[in-house]
MIDREN-347153 format. One line per 10 residues: number of its first residue (from 0); their letters; for each residue z, x negated, y of C-alpha. Coordinates in Angstrom, 1 decimal. Last residue first. Layout:
<pts>
NUM	a	Z X Y | ... .
</pts>
This chain:
<pts>
61	xxxxxxxxxx	-16.7 1.4 20.1 | -14.7 2.1 16.9 | -13.6 -1.5 16.2 | -13.1 -2.5 19.9 | -11.2 0.7 20.5 | -8.9 -0.1 17.5 | -8.2 -3.6 19.0 | -7.2 -2.0 22.3 | -5.0 0.6 20.6 | -3.3 -2.2 18.5 .
51	xxxxxxxxxx	-2.6 -4.2 21.7 | -1.0 -1.1 23.3 | 1.1 -0.5 20.2 | 2.2 -4.1 20.2 | 3.2 -3.9 23.9 | 5.2 -0.7 23.2 | 7.0 -2.5 20.3 | 7.9 -5.3 22.6 | 9.2 -2.8 25.2 | 11.3 -1.1 22.5 .
41	xxxxxxxxxx	12.8 -4.4 21.5 | 13.8 -5.1 25.1 | 15.3 -1.5 25.5 | 17.3 -2.1 22.3 | 16.0 -0.4 19.2 | 17.1 2.5 17.0 | 15.1 3.8 14.1 | 16.1 7.2 12.7 | 14.2 8.1 9.5 | 14.5 11.7 8.3 .
31	xxxxxxxxxx	13.0 12.5 4.9 | 12.6 16.0 3.4 | 8.8 16.3 4.1 | 8.3 13.7 6.9 | 10.6 13.4 10.0 | 10.4 10.2 12.1 | 12.9 9.5 14.9 | 12.1 6.5 17.1 | 15.2 5.9 19.1 | 15.5 3.8 22.2 .
21	xxxxxxxxxx	19.0 2.5 22.8 | 21.5 3.0 25.6 | 24.3 4.5 23.4 | 23.5 8.1 24.5 | 20.1 7.6 22.9 | 16.8 7.4 24.6 | 13.7 9.1 23.3 | 10.8 9.1 20.8 | 10.0 11.8 18.3 | 7.5 11.4 15.5 .
11	xxxxxxxxxx	6.6 14.2 13.2 | 5.1 13.5 9.8 | 2.3 14.9 7.6 | 1.5 13.0 4.4 | -2.0 12.9 2.9 | -2.1 9.1 2.9 | -4.8 6.6 3.9 | -4.4 2.9 3.1 | -5.3 0.7 6.0 | -1.7 -0.3 6.9 .
1	xx	-1.0 -1.3 3.4 | 0.0 0.0 0.0 .
</pts>
């Protein structure tokens, strides 16, 4: 299983701040809930990685 393997799984992603000063990615799929907490600095690094991936995806599809 890798990043290019397709799946028939539906999931919901919620992103927001916690009352502890972290950024939470909350993923719900079927009967699973995955809360992932990050410091603001880690969240900014993740955001940069997402933007870089979007740019690379555009290059492939465009």
